[in-house]
N, C-alpha and C positions, 0 to 999 in steps of 0.2 A: 300834830303829831297823830290825832286819832285817826285821821284820814288816810296818812302814808302806811300806821299800823294794819288797818283795814287793807291797804292794795297790797300788802307783804303777805297778809295773811291768804287773800285772794290767789295770790303767785306759788305759794308752797306746794300745793299739790303737782304745779308744772315744773316745780325746779328738782335739779339732782345734780349731783358731781359734774361737774364740766367734764367732757370727753373733747380734746382738742379744741374745736370751735362750736360744739353744739350744745344747745340750751345755756340754762344760767344758774350757776353755784347759789344755793342759798346760805353759804358759808362766808361768800366774798361779797358784803355789803358794804361798798364805800362809794358814799357821795361826798364830794369834797371839792377841791380847787387846785390847777397842778400845771405846771409849765416845764415844756421840755425847749432846750435852746441851746445854741451853738455861739463860741466865741470865733468869731472869722480870724481874729488875730493869731492867737494859739491852737483852734482846730478843737478846743475841749467842748464837751458837749456834756449837756446837764439835766437832770429830771429835780424838779423841788414840787413839793405836796404838803399839804395840811388838810384833815379832817377832824371833824367829830366822831371818831371812830375809831379804836384800838388799832394800835399797830397798821397804821395805814402803809407807811414803807415797806413791809413785807410782802404785799400784794398789789401794791399799783404803780412801783417804780423799778424801770429796768433799764441796763445799759452795757453795753459791750466797745471796748477800746477798738478807735477804728472802724466801727459799723455804724453806730447810732444809738438811740434811746427811747424808750416807751413810757406812756403812762396810760394806764388802762383802770377806767374806775365806772362810776354809777354802782351799775349790778355788775360786779367784774368778773370778767373772765380772764381769767392769768396768763391764759394760752396765748393771748394775744404777745404778752412777753417776749418769751423765748421764740416762739415761732414766728413774730414779726422780726426779731433780730435776725434770725436764721435765712430769712428772704433778703433782709437788707446786705446780709453777709454775703450772699450768693450774687448780688448785682443789682436787685430790684430797687429800683427808687421809692423813697417811701408814701408816698401817692398812692402807687401802683401795688405795695404791698399792702397797705391797710385796706385798699379798695378790696383785693383779692380774699383777704380774710373775713373782713366785712360781708360778702357778698355771699360765702359759706356759712354763716352764722345765725341761727334761726333765732337767738335770741338779741340780734342785732337792736331792735327798737329799745333796748334796754340801757347800752351800751354807750360809753364816752370815752373814746380813745385818741391818742396823739402817736404819731411816729416823727423821728426827726433822722437823717442819714447823715452819715460823714461828710457829704456834699453840700450840706445844707438845705436840702429838699425838705419840705415839711409837710406834713397832712393831719387833718384833724375831723373827727367825726361824734357828732351828738346825735342819739338815736331820739326819734320823736316822741317815745316814754320814758325820757329821763326826766327828773320832777326839777321844776321850775324852782328859781330862775335858774337856767340852764343854757350856756352859749359855748362855742370855741370861736377863736380868733387867730387867726395867720399874721405873722407879718416876716421879714428877713430872718431867716436863721431862727424862728421862734413860732412857737404855738401855744395860747393859753387857754384853758378850758374851765369851767365849773359848773356843778349843778347842786340843785338845792340849798342855793345861795340865797340869802337874808332880799337881796333885789338884784336888779340888772345891771347895775354900776361896778358890779365886781370885775368882770372879765376885762372892760374897757379900762379900769384903775390897773390892772396887772399890764397891759399890753403899754399904757402911758410909763408905767414905772421902768420896762424892761428899755424901754428908749431913753428914758431920763437918766438912768443910770450906767451908760454905754461905757463910760470910762472906768468902771470897777472890774475887779478879776470876776469871772465869769460865776464862781459860788456867791459869792458876796453880791453880786447881783440879782441872783434868783432868789437871795433871802429877800432883798428889798423887794422885790416882786411878790411875796408872798405876804410880806409886812403891809403892801398897798391892797391887797386883797381883803385883808381882816380889817384895815381900816375903811374900805369902803362899805363894808357891812358883813362879808365873810358867809361862813356857811351859817344857815338860818338854827341849826341847834348848837352851836357854840364851838368850842374847841376842846382837843384832846390829846392829836398826835399828828407828827410833821417828818418829812424825811428829805435830805438832799443826796444826791449820787452823781459825781463828775465822773466822766471816764475821758483817756485822751485821745489824741487823734490819728496813733500809728496802732494797728494790731500788734497782740503778743498772744505768745504759744503759755505763757506764764501764769497759772491762776491768780497769781497774788498780787498781778501786777496790772490788772485788769480795770481797777476802780480808783481813781487818785483820792476821792473824798467818798466814803460811803458813811453816812451819819443818819442816827433814827433816834425821834423821841417817841417812845410807843405809849407812854400816856403823862400829860404833864397838863397844870393849869394853863398854861401860858407855851404852848409846844413852839410857837415862831421864835420867840424870845430866845427860849431854852436852845434851839436850834443855830439860833445867831451864837451864843455864848460857846457852843461845842464848834462852832467852826472856828471860831479865835483861837478856843484851845488846840482845836487839830493844826491850825496855821503856826502857833509856838512848838508844839511839839515836830513839826516839817522841821524847822531849823534846828531841835535836839537830835533828830536822825541824821541831821546832816553834820551835826557837832560830832557827833558817833564815829561817821565814816571818818572825818578830819582825824580822829583820834588814833583809829585803826588805821590811817595811813601816815601817821606820825607828823601829822600839820596840825602843830598846836595852837599856830595863829589863827589858822581859819575856825579851829575848833572854838576858841575863845571868842571869836566873832559870831558864831552859830549861836551857842550857849548864851551871850550876851545879848542876843537880839530876843533869845527865846526870855531871859529871864526881865526884860524891859517890858513884855507883854505880861507877864504874871509875874511882879516882882516879890511877891509873898511865897510862892512856889518853892521849896524847898529842894525839891529835884533838881531843879534849874539852877538854884545857888551851887548845890554843891559841886555840879558838874562843871560849872564856869570857873570855881575856886580848883577843882582838879587841872583844868587847862592853864588856870595860870600858875600853880605850880610847877605844872612840867614845862613851863615856858621859862623857870626859872625866877619865878616872881613871886616867891615863897612869901615875902611881907605883906603882899597886897592879898593873898589866899588867906592869911591865918586870921582876919578878923573874921572872913565869909565863913570860913570853918566854924569859927566858934559858935558864931551865931544859930548854923544849923545844928551844931551838937547840943547845943542849949534847948533848942526845939523839940530835937527828938535824939535821945542818945544812939539810936541805932544805927546812925549815920556815922557814929565815931568808931564801932565796931566795923561799920562797911571800910573805912577807907585803910583799916589794917589788911582787908583781903585784897585789895587793889593790885600792891606790888607783885605778888605771885604770878598775876594773870599778864605784867606787862603794860596795864590801862593806867598806871601811876608810875613815874620814873622819877622819882626822889631817893635820896639817899636815907639809910634807916635814920641817922640823925636828925635829917629833915623831918620824916616823918614822926620822930619821937617829938620835935617841936610843935607840930600841927596838936597831938593829940594829948598833949600834956597841958 
């Protein structure tokens, strides 16, 4: 670590905020391990990353639906993210796009970058001055890369895990890759932050549709396990959102199915219990809903007030007498 600190001090006089792809930014110092990958069935693309650095997801991971994903790390130049995605959006394949940006980057010896485009083309680069153990490895529809690792086993372990968990959904598959990296030794400095971004296969003009999953763990003792937990929560709330849409459409059977699935994933979550009970009540199954409402109200009385406000919005479609039965 003293040698690393000395190296960094030597570099500081030459560092400045990056303008485009010129120079190295002294504020963007993210030695890490990451993966960019594509699911050949769904067309989804993902970036997963972990580092012993605060908020690694804010500078390393980039993605755009229907275009591609980027991981830019080591002495990070964040311009690789937006500029790489712009090139790929204009039809430049991943390898050509990365090469083009590296060639004009005076700090390329310190960079580690990976590009993957919507066609599954992938490219990685590790500058000669990246701190060992540093390596990138590409396979069909993925690239894994790492620098400042405890040993040289990390990157091969990541590639092996990506192939091993081929039957997993892409997001869960990426998390398994990160777990494998950590199990193989991980960052020599330890653990601090992690991130996961998943984008879809089709382009969109709506900013809110760009990322299907966007999770960050900025500071945690075990960031990959926390990322894994958040992914499970994310999946559960996907079902909650589908349930909400079903309620909006008046399809209470579908709403009940979606809310029920979410509740099974997190059986102690009051929100999930409450909306499942609402769906039951709206389906005429008041007697089934009552004990669920009772349990929720006992745990938090605010939900009892909440239910009295729903009929006016049309979300709860039971009679006044039935509402009184539930709340008394």
